[in-house]
Backbone as numpy.savetxt, mean C-alpha at the origin, in Angstrom:
# Nx Ny Nz CAx CAy CAz Cx Cy Cz
17.83 -5.60 22.13 16.48 -6.42 21.88 16.09 -7.65 22.75
17.13 -8.13 23.32 16.82 -9.46 24.17 15.78 -8.89 25.10
15.86 -7.43 25.58 14.78 -7.26 26.82 13.46 -6.84 26.18
13.22 -6.82 25.02 11.97 -6.59 24.29 11.26 -7.83 24.15
10.10 -7.94 24.41 9.11 -8.72 24.71 7.94 -8.29 23.38
8.49 -8.94 22.03 7.31 -9.08 21.07 6.27 -9.47 21.22
5.30 -8.96 20.46 3.99 -8.96 20.64 3.05 -9.45 19.28
2.99 -10.76 18.97 2.10 -11.22 17.82 0.90 -10.80 17.44
0.09 -10.14 18.38 -1.10 -9.29 17.76 -0.58 -8.11 16.87
0.62 -7.29 17.05 0.78 -6.62 16.63 1.70 -7.11 15.32
2.13 -8.17 15.04 2.68 -8.88 13.96 4.23 -8.15 14.16
4.68 -8.19 14.69 6.38 -7.88 15.10 7.26 -8.50 14.71
7.77 -7.86 13.47 8.95 -8.72 13.14 10.05 -7.34 12.66
11.21 -7.45 13.42 12.37 -6.25 13.16 13.13 -6.56 12.34
13.41 -5.59 11.13 14.55 -6.02 10.45 15.58 -5.75 11.08
16.57 -6.37 10.76 18.34 -6.41 11.36 19.21 -6.42 10.56
18.99 -6.27 9.31 19.87 -6.08 8.15 20.23 -4.76 7.71
21.10 -3.98 8.04 21.41 -2.69 7.61 21.61 -2.60 5.92
22.05 -3.64 5.16 22.12 -3.37 4.01 20.39 -3.64 3.11
19.60 -4.29 3.83 18.36 -4.16 3.01 17.70 -2.64 3.31
18.18 -2.34 4.61 17.70 -0.86 4.96 18.18 0.12 4.17
19.59 -0.07 3.51 19.94 0.92 2.79 19.75 0.81 1.56
19.28 -0.39 1.10 18.62 -0.30 0.06 17.37 0.20 -0.18
16.42 0.00 0.86 15.05 0.90 0.85 15.24 2.12 0.56
16.20 2.68 1.32 16.62 4.09 1.76 17.04 4.56 0.24
17.72 3.85 -0.27 18.42 4.33 -2.11 17.27 4.11 -3.22
15.89 3.64 -2.31 14.45 3.72 -3.62 13.71 4.77 -3.01
14.02 5.62 -2.04 13.29 6.68 -1.98 14.01 8.27 -2.56
12.78 8.54 -3.17 12.95 10.04 -3.87 12.11 11.03 -3.42
12.37 11.52 -2.11 12.53 12.81 -1.42 12.30 14.15 -2.01
11.62 14.53 -2.05 11.64 16.15 -2.66 12.21 16.96 -1.69
12.52 18.37 -1.81 13.05 19.28 -0.95 12.72 19.56 0.00
11.21 19.74 0.03 10.43 20.29 1.53 9.26 18.87 1.65
9.92 17.39 1.97 9.48 16.58 1.74 9.47 16.18 3.48
8.01 16.15 3.86 7.90 15.27 4.82 7.53 13.54 4.82
8.25 13.15 5.72 8.36 11.48 5.76 7.46 11.16 6.90
6.46 9.89 6.55 5.75 9.42 7.96 6.05 7.97 7.52
6.43 7.67 8.90 7.12 6.23 8.77 5.60 5.56 9.99
5.12 4.49 9.31 4.02 3.43 9.92 4.99 2.41 10.55
4.74 2.26 11.87 5.37 1.00 12.58 6.83 0.88 12.79
7.58 1.97 13.39 8.91 1.97 13.29 9.75 0.89 13.85
8.73 0.18 15.14 9.49 -0.96 15.74 10.58 -0.74 17.01
12.03 -0.78 16.11 12.98 -0.39 17.01 13.76 0.24 16.40
13.24 0.95 15.01 14.05 2.29 14.90 14.89 1.88 14.06
15.47 0.76 13.37 16.43 0.83 12.65 15.80 1.35 11.41
14.87 1.55 11.08 15.13 2.24 9.27 14.58 3.59 9.74
14.35 4.01 10.93 14.23 5.31 11.47 15.38 6.17 11.48
16.54 5.49 11.92 17.73 5.74 11.75 18.44 6.20 10.69
18.15 5.28 9.92 18.71 5.61 8.22 18.09 6.97 7.85
16.14 6.83 8.03 15.51 7.98 7.22 15.99 9.60 7.79
16.58 9.25 9.00 17.07 10.63 9.55 18.28 11.39 9.02
18.89 10.31 8.01 20.38 10.79 7.07 19.81 12.03 6.27
18.49 11.32 5.79 17.78 12.43 4.39 17.78 13.25 5.02
17.52 14.00 6.21 17.56 15.48 6.61 16.04 16.17 6.15
14.83 15.33 6.93 13.57 15.40 6.78 12.78 15.32 8.38
11.51 16.36 7.90 10.82 16.32 8.97 10.57 14.70 8.80
10.49 13.89 10.11 9.97 12.61 10.28 9.32 12.51 11.34
7.65 11.87 10.95 6.60 11.42 12.12 6.44 10.33 11.93
6.58 9.58 13.23 6.79 7.78 13.08 5.05 7.69 14.12
4.71 6.69 13.66 3.42 5.97 14.34 3.67 4.88 14.71
3.47 4.55 16.14 3.86 3.16 16.78 2.77 3.08 17.98
2.24 1.67 17.46 0.92 1.22 18.28 1.41 0.88 20.00
2.86 0.20 19.73 3.29 -0.24 21.05 4.40 0.28 21.50
3.46 0.83 23.09 4.67 2.02 23.67 5.76 1.12 24.06
5.76 0.01 24.00 7.11 -0.66 24.72 8.21 -0.65 24.12
7.95 -0.12 22.82 9.05 0.51 21.78 9.95 1.72 22.48
9.39 2.31 23.16 10.07 3.41 23.67 11.68 3.19 24.04
11.85 1.95 24.65 13.08 1.36 24.96 14.09 1.47 23.67
13.41 1.49 22.33 14.26 1.96 21.10 14.06 3.51 21.01
13.06 3.87 20.41 12.55 5.08 19.70 12.60 6.15 20.86
12.47 5.94 21.74 12.94 7.55 22.70 14.52 8.11 22.45
15.31 7.21 22.06 16.70 7.42 22.20 16.85 8.25 20.81
16.33 8.38 19.56 16.19 8.64 18.36 15.44 9.69 17.85
14.34 10.41 18.96 13.75 11.29 18.61 14.62 12.42 18.84
13.93 13.81 17.87 14.80 14.71 18.21 13.52 16.06 17.75
14.04 17.03 17.30 13.40 18.45 16.99 12.73 17.98 15.45
13.27 16.91 14.51 12.94 16.81 13.40 12.23 15.30 13.67
12.44 14.42 14.42 12.10 13.37 14.46 11.31 13.08 15.32
9.69 12.65 15.04 8.81 13.04 16.13 8.06 11.60 16.14
8.02 10.98 17.46 7.99 9.56 18.06 6.17 9.74 18.29
5.07 9.31 17.99 3.70 9.10 17.98 3.31 8.05 18.34
3.27 7.65 19.86 2.57 6.18 20.11 1.10 6.35 20.36
0.63 5.98 19.31 -0.58 5.93 18.78 -0.90 4.79 17.55
-1.91 4.58 17.15 -2.73 3.55 16.16 -2.72 4.50 15.11
-1.65 4.24 13.67 -1.98 5.22 12.49 -3.63 5.22 12.32
-4.28 4.32 12.50 -5.40 4.00 11.62 -6.42 4.77 12.53
-6.12 5.13 13.79 -7.24 5.98 14.47 -6.70 7.54 15.16
-5.44 7.86 14.55 -5.06 8.72 14.73 -5.48 9.72 13.51
-5.37 10.95 13.91 -5.75 12.49 13.19 -4.50 12.79 12.75
-4.20 12.19 11.28 -2.92 12.67 10.91 -2.84 13.89 10.07
-4.17 14.33 9.86 -3.80 15.92 9.20 -3.53 16.92 10.28
-4.33 16.72 11.74 -4.31 17.52 12.93 -2.49 17.30 13.34
-2.31 16.27 13.09 -0.83 16.14 13.64 0.53 16.61 12.60
0.02 16.61 11.48 1.03 17.36 10.81 0.63 18.81 10.26
-0.36 19.43 11.07 -0.78 20.68 10.46 0.29 21.86 10.65
0.86 22.13 11.63 1.62 22.81 12.03 2.96 22.46 11.23
3.34 21.61 10.46 4.60 20.92 9.54 4.39 21.90 8.54
5.50 22.66 7.97 5.59 23.27 6.56 6.47 22.25 5.78
5.66 21.66 4.60 5.80 20.37 3.56 4.91 20.89 2.30
5.76 20.28 1.51 5.15 20.16 0.22 4.69 18.95 -0.29
5.18 17.76 -0.06 4.81 16.49 -0.37 5.29 15.30 0.88
4.25 14.56 0.85 4.67 13.45 2.13 4.71 12.36 1.36
5.83 11.07 2.26 6.17 10.11 1.71 5.72 9.31 3.08
5.09 8.38 2.46 4.69 7.46 3.81 5.71 6.08 3.67
5.88 5.31 4.41 6.91 4.35 4.68 6.70 3.78 5.93
6.45 2.10 5.55 5.67 1.33 6.30 6.51 -0.34 6.29
6.18 -1.10 7.44 6.67 -2.32 7.27 5.44 -2.85 8.21
4.51 -3.25 7.57 3.58 -3.57 8.21 2.73 -5.17 7.71
2.07 -5.86 8.95 1.41 -6.88 8.81 0.42 -6.82 7.32
0.16 -8.15 6.96 -0.47 -8.37 6.06 -2.21 -7.60 6.04
-2.77 -8.33 7.24 -4.08 -7.88 7.90 -4.32 -6.40 7.88
-3.43 -5.45 8.15 -3.73 -4.34 7.73 -3.26 -3.15 6.62
-2.96 -3.89 5.68 -2.13 -3.39 4.83 -2.96 -2.46 4.10
-4.28 -3.09 3.39 -5.06 -2.84 2.80 -5.88 -1.44 3.34
-6.46 -1.47 4.42 -6.80 -0.03 5.32 -5.95 0.59 5.48
-4.75 0.56 5.63 -3.65 1.86 5.63 -3.77 2.23 4.44
-3.40 1.94 3.20 -3.71 2.15 1.77 -4.65 3.08 1.84
-6.07 2.70 2.03 -6.82 3.26 1.72 -6.99 4.68 2.59
-6.73 4.38 3.64 -6.67 5.68 4.84 -5.80 6.78 4.18
-4.73 6.38 3.60 -3.67 7.21 2.91 -4.15 7.81 1.92
-5.08 7.38 0.88 -5.84 7.75 -0.14 -6.64 8.80 0.44
-7.76 8.58 1.30 -8.79 9.32 1.93 -8.36 10.75 2.52
-6.97 10.68 3.00 -6.25 11.63 3.87 -5.98 12.80 2.70
-6.39 12.71 1.52 -5.99 13.52 0.31 -5.16 14.44 0.65
-3.99 13.82 0.59 -2.36 14.88 0.97 -1.70 14.64 -0.55
-0.73 15.84 -0.60 0.10 15.44 -1.82 0.95 14.62 -1.58
0.80 13.58 -1.83 1.57 12.07 -1.78 2.72 12.06 -2.91
4.06 11.96 -2.22 5.43 11.67 -3.13 5.49 10.43 -3.68
5.05 9.42 -2.54 5.52 8.23 -2.40 5.04 7.32 -1.64
4.54 5.88 -1.64 4.19 5.16 -0.76 5.36 3.77 -0.68
5.90 3.61 0.22 7.02 2.42 0.18 6.79 1.52 1.35
6.03 0.35 0.64 5.91 -0.72 1.83 6.47 -1.98 2.09
6.76 -2.48 2.95 7.18 -3.87 3.23 6.05 -4.74 3.61
5.82 -5.71 2.67 4.41 -6.45 2.92 5.22 -7.84 2.03
4.39 -8.99 2.95 4.55 -10.38 2.43 4.80 -10.32 0.79
5.64 -11.46 0.62 6.21 -11.43 -0.98 4.70 -11.64 -1.91
4.09 -12.64 -1.29 2.68 -13.05 -2.23 1.63 -11.74 -2.17
1.67 -10.77 -1.07 1.02 -9.99 -1.39 1.36 -8.60 -2.32
2.68 -8.55 -2.04 3.41 -8.06 -3.25 3.09 -8.15 -4.63
2.86 -9.61 -4.88 2.74 -10.13 -6.10 0.90 -9.63 -6.68
0.47 -9.92 -5.54 -1.06 -9.50 -5.99 -1.06 -8.05 -6.21
-0.36 -7.24 -5.55 -0.45 -5.70 -5.64 0.31 -5.14 -7.24
0.90 -6.08 -7.61 1.61 -5.75 -8.80 1.34 -6.89 -9.91
0.14 -7.52 -10.01 0.03 -8.96 -10.78 -0.60 -8.15 -12.12
-0.29 -8.78 -13.15 -0.61 -8.50 -14.19 -1.85 -9.06 -14.76
-2.64 -8.54 -15.69 -4.19 -8.92 -16.29 -3.84 -10.59 -17.20
-5.35 -11.27 -16.75 -4.55 -12.87 -17.21 -3.70 -13.40 -16.16
-3.66 -13.26 -14.79 -2.76 -14.00 -13.76 -3.58 -13.95 -12.81
-3.25 -15.22 -12.00 -3.88 -15.80 -10.96 -4.07 -14.96 -9.73
-2.91 -14.18 -9.88 -2.88 -13.42 -8.71 -3.82 -11.96 -9.08
-4.16 -11.16 -10.34 -4.60 -10.43 -10.52 -6.47 -10.70 -9.81
-6.62 -9.10 -8.99 -7.83 -9.45 -8.67 -8.47 -7.93 -8.20
-9.47 -7.61 -7.42 -10.27 -6.49 -7.37 -9.05 -5.36 -6.55
-8.30 -6.10 -5.57 -7.53 -5.35 -5.09 -6.20 -4.43 -6.07
-5.65 -5.63 -6.71 -4.94 -4.87 -8.00 -5.23 -3.78 -8.79
-6.47 -3.86 -8.91 -7.18 -2.89 -9.80 -7.58 -1.50 -8.95
-7.81 -1.84 -7.76 -8.28 -0.60 -7.00 -6.68 0.37 -6.63
-5.39 -0.70 -6.36 -4.60 0.07 -6.44 -3.72 0.77 -7.69
-4.22 -0.03 -8.54 -3.36 0.49 -10.00 -4.59 1.60 -10.52
-5.75 2.29 -9.96 -6.62 3.30 -10.33 -5.69 4.43 -9.48
-5.13 4.50 -8.64 -4.55 5.52 -8.32 -2.99 5.55 -8.42
-2.53 4.36 -8.03 -0.76 4.29 -8.42 -0.38 3.71 -9.42
1.09 4.24 -10.14 2.06 3.10 -10.71 2.67 2.17 -9.49
2.47 0.94 -9.52 2.71 0.06 -8.63 4.06 -0.71 -8.89
5.33 -0.72 -8.31 6.47 -1.41 -8.60 6.53 -2.51 -7.60
7.23 -3.62 -7.57 7.90 -4.18 -6.54 9.26 -4.15 -6.62
9.82 -3.61 -5.90 11.49 -3.15 -6.09 12.20 -3.91 -5.67
12.04 -4.78 -4.72 12.83 -6.19 -4.61 12.18 -7.34 -3.27
12.33 -8.41 -3.28 12.24 -9.47 -2.49 13.12 -9.39 -1.10
12.69 -9.45 0.47 13.52 -9.62 1.18 13.31 -11.03 1.75
14.45 -11.75 2.14 14.03 -13.16 2.51 13.86 -12.81 4.10
13.06 -14.06 4.69 12.82 -14.03 6.17 13.87 -14.27 7.01
15.12 -14.36 6.61 16.17 -14.57 7.56 16.46 -13.05 8.11
15.92 -12.36 7.08 16.53 -10.60 7.44 15.69 -10.03 8.65
14.76 -10.68 9.64 14.10 -10.20 10.18 14.00 -11.14 11.71
13.84 -10.50 12.78 13.79 -11.35 14.26 12.43 -10.49 14.84
11.84 -11.46 15.53 12.23 -12.97 15.46 11.52 -12.99 13.56
12.06 -14.39 13.43 11.74 -14.63 11.76 10.44 -14.73 11.49
9.86 -14.67 10.33 8.59 -14.41 10.03 8.58 -15.89 9.26
7.50 -16.64 9.22 7.37 -17.83 8.30 6.98 -17.69 6.96
7.27 -16.15 6.53 7.04 -16.37 5.06 8.21 -14.93 4.77
8.29 -15.20 3.29 9.53 -14.02 2.88 8.95 -12.61 2.43
9.41 -11.39 2.82 8.62 -10.40 2.12 9.20 -9.42 1.01
8.57 -8.28 0.29 8.97 -7.81 -0.52 9.00 -6.39 -0.18
9.53 -5.40 -0.94 9.29 -3.79 -1.04 8.38 -3.29 -1.97
7.37 -2.34 -1.79 6.68 -2.29 -2.92 6.50 -0.86 -3.16
6.60 0.16 -4.05 6.25 1.23 -4.35 5.26 1.68 -5.28
4.69 2.82 -4.34 3.50 3.37 -4.74 3.49 4.77 -5.37
3.44 5.17 -6.36 3.96 6.87 -7.17 2.49 7.09 -7.58
1.88 7.82 -7.27 0.71 8.49 -7.72 0.63 8.65 -9.44
-0.36 8.45 -9.88 -0.49 8.28 -11.27 -0.55 9.74 -11.54
0.28 10.44 -12.84 0.70 11.70 -13.58 -0.72 12.06 -13.77
-1.34 11.08 -14.62 -2.43 11.18 -15.38 -3.44 10.69 -15.01
-4.63 10.66 -14.38 -5.51 9.74 -13.44 -6.21 9.29 -14.61
-7.30 8.35 -14.58 -8.03 7.71 -15.47 -9.20 8.72 -15.61
-9.83 8.29 -16.63 -11.36 9.53 -16.78 -12.17 8.56 -16.14
-13.13 8.96 -15.42 -14.18 7.81 -14.54 -15.46 8.90 -14.24
-15.98 8.37 -14.92 -17.40 9.19 -14.49 -17.98 8.96 -13.18
-17.92 7.83 -12.50 -18.71 7.39 -11.22 -17.84 6.54 -10.70
-16.84 7.01 -9.65 -15.90 6.13 -8.62 -16.40 4.99 -8.02
-17.69 5.27 -7.52 -18.30 4.65 -6.39 -18.78 3.64 -7.56
-19.32 3.75 -8.48 -19.95 2.36 -9.32 -19.06 1.59 -9.87
-17.84 2.43 -10.46 -16.77 1.51 -11.02 -16.47 0.44 -9.77
-15.96 0.74 -8.43 -15.45 0.07 -7.55 -16.49 -1.26 -7.40
-17.88 -0.79 -7.15 -18.75 -1.61 -7.05 -18.58 -2.83 -8.15
-18.50 -2.25 -9.41 -18.73 -3.36 -10.52 -17.31 -4.11 -10.47
-16.20 -3.54 -10.33 -14.93 -4.21 -10.05 -15.23 -5.23 -8.53
-15.41 -4.94 -7.71 -15.66 -5.80 -6.40 -16.69 -7.14 -6.75
-17.45 -6.42 -7.26 -18.75 -8.00 -7.92 -18.05 -8.92 -8.63
-17.32 -8.56 -10.00 -16.81 -8.85 -11.00 -16.07 -10.21 -10.44
-15.39 -10.10 -9.24 -14.38 -10.76 -8.79 -14.95 -11.91 -7.33
-15.96 -11.45 -7.23 -16.57 -12.21 -6.01 -16.41 -13.66 -6.10
-16.43 -14.56 -7.20 -15.78 -15.74 -7.32 -15.08 -15.61 -8.51
-14.02 -15.85 -8.27 -13.01 -16.13 -9.58 -13.42 -17.34 -10.64
-13.91 -18.33 -10.20 -13.88 -19.44 -10.75 -15.21 -19.20 -11.83
-16.00 -18.19 -11.64 -17.06 -18.13 -12.35 -16.77 -16.96 -13.20
-17.90 -16.74 -14.55 -17.68 -16.14 -15.27 -18.31 -14.71 -14.60
-17.56 -13.63 -15.68 -18.08 -12.43 -15.39 -19.75 -12.17 -15.39
-20.41 -12.87 -16.39 -21.91 -12.45 -16.35 -22.14 -13.10 -15.15
-21.89 -14.52 -14.60 -22.66 -15.08 -13.52 -22.08 -14.37 -12.36
-21.19 -13.37 -12.28 -20.77 -12.66 -11.08 -21.70 -11.41 -10.84
-22.03 -10.60 -11.65 -22.35 -9.38 -11.65 -24.06 -9.60 -11.90
-24.68 -8.83 -10.73 -25.91 -9.32 -10.68 -26.85 -8.26 -10.94
-26.04 -7.02 -10.45 -26.95 -5.62 -10.10 -26.62 -4.52 -11.23
-26.14 -5.17 -12.36 -25.82 -3.93 -13.50 -26.34 -4.45 -15.05
-26.46 -3.65 -15.76 -27.12 -3.57 -17.21 -26.43 -4.68 -18.26
-26.03 -5.94 -18.01 -25.34 -6.63 -18.54 -25.52 -6.37 -20.28
-26.49 -5.82 -20.81 -26.34 -5.31 -21.99 -25.22 -4.21 -22.85
-25.38 -3.78 -21.84 -24.29 -2.14 -21.80 -22.67 -3.04 -21.73
-22.60 -3.70 -20.64 -21.42 -4.10 -20.18 -21.03 -5.18 -21.35
-21.65 -6.17 -21.94 -21.32 -6.83 -23.15 -21.26 -6.27 -24.90
-21.73 -4.62 -24.51 -21.30 -4.01 -25.78 -19.63 -3.52 -25.67
-19.27 -3.42 -24.62 -18.02 -2.95 -24.72 -16.94 -4.42 -24.83
-17.62 -5.41 -23.92 -16.80 -6.84 -23.88 -16.69 -7.14 -25.54
-17.73 -7.13 -26.45 -17.66 -7.68 -27.61 -16.74 -6.48 -28.53
-16.85 -5.36 -28.26 -15.39 -4.33 -28.53 -14.06 -5.08 -28.57
-13.99 -5.54 -27.46 -12.69 -6.06 -27.32 -12.50 -7.79 -27.37
-13.68 -7.95 -27.95 -13.28 -9.73 -28.48 -13.64 -10.60 -27.39
-14.20 -10.25 -26.41 -15.06 -11.23 -25.64 -16.34 -11.98 -25.58
-16.19 -13.27 -25.03 -17.63 -13.62 -25.38 -18.07 -13.53 -24.06
-19.39 -14.39 -23.73 -20.03 -14.43 -22.66 -19.34 -15.52 -21.56
-18.11 -16.38 -21.74 -17.12 -17.11 -20.93 -16.02 -16.11 -20.33
-16.13 -14.72 -20.64 -15.00 -14.41 -20.07 -15.02 -13.97 -18.33
-14.26 -14.09 -17.79 -13.65 -14.24 -16.31 -12.93 -12.59 -16.15
-13.24 -12.08 -15.01 -12.73 -10.93 -14.40 -11.06 -11.04 -14.50
-10.46 -11.88 -14.39 -9.18 -11.97 -14.29 -8.30 -11.53 -15.65
-9.27 -11.84 -16.65 -8.79 -11.13 -18.28 -9.25 -9.84 -18.79
-9.52 -8.98 -17.79 -10.09 -8.02 -18.12 -9.20 -6.53 -17.38
-8.83 -6.07 -18.44 -7.94 -5.03 -17.78 -8.16 -3.78 -17.04
-7.73 -3.01 -16.31 -8.19 -1.71 -15.52 -9.05 -0.73 -16.79
-8.37 -0.81 -17.78 -8.49 0.29 -18.69 -10.24 -0.40 -19.48
-10.52 -1.09 -19.47 -11.76 -1.84 -20.28 -12.72 -1.90 -18.92
-12.33 -2.28 -17.83 -13.22 -1.79 -16.73 -13.88 -0.44 -16.61
-12.96 0.01 -16.69 -13.28 1.68 -16.43 -14.29 1.91 -17.69
-13.78 1.81 -19.03 -14.61 1.77 -20.11 -16.12 1.03 -19.84
-16.10 -0.21 -19.14 -17.59 -0.37 -19.06 -18.18 0.37 -18.02
-17.14 0.85 -16.73 -18.40 1.51 -15.93 -18.67 3.03 -16.29
-17.80 3.39 -17.24 -18.52 4.73 -18.06 -19.78 4.34 -19.02
-19.50 3.35 -19.53 -20.81 2.97 -20.01 -22.39 2.61 -19.48
-21.72 2.39 -18.17 -23.24 2.04 -17.61 -23.64 3.31 -17.00
């Protein structure tokens, strides 16, 4: 590890505690013919444990200097692609692999978390689960409940597609170099029964506008929609004109969108 030059631009903090890694592995529920895609394997600490699951593994690593670690663990079932996951053609890369479902595993910096999740959704694969290690405060936003300050448009976006669960926190002392904040492991499982939504584009536009300025009321944030139709739904659930977006559940937002 001392030979490796850590790069701040990649947000590199390698986990160095086997017990934490084993805990992550114990929360992975891979199916018989499951493909695992790991994003940002870094030193390969987690990858070594993933190999024990005896599944096909593809790792995307943007930093070619990690070959120092990763070239030693690749084999016929473990493929390392030294490329940015965000710009890679994932469907082409896995085209020749026989699989039923895909599990995504990643330890990623905050600034790239949401783009990666959106890319995974847009791949339209048969997702088994997504397990991410993110900053603790980010995990709290992902799993926030309605009427809490952490609840926001991203919370709703994620919970539209997935059942989101924070598995456990990870103290910053378990990384090298040590980051400034603690992390948490979050698990995303595709919803078995999706919400009925007439127009996804309208729904996400509505949600995003609703949270434009959290201190403002919903009415003052939403300018491009028929407020009378929105008000009809709000009244049904006992809300008045002073209601804020953080008080409205995803189910009610969906009903509003469908009413529009």
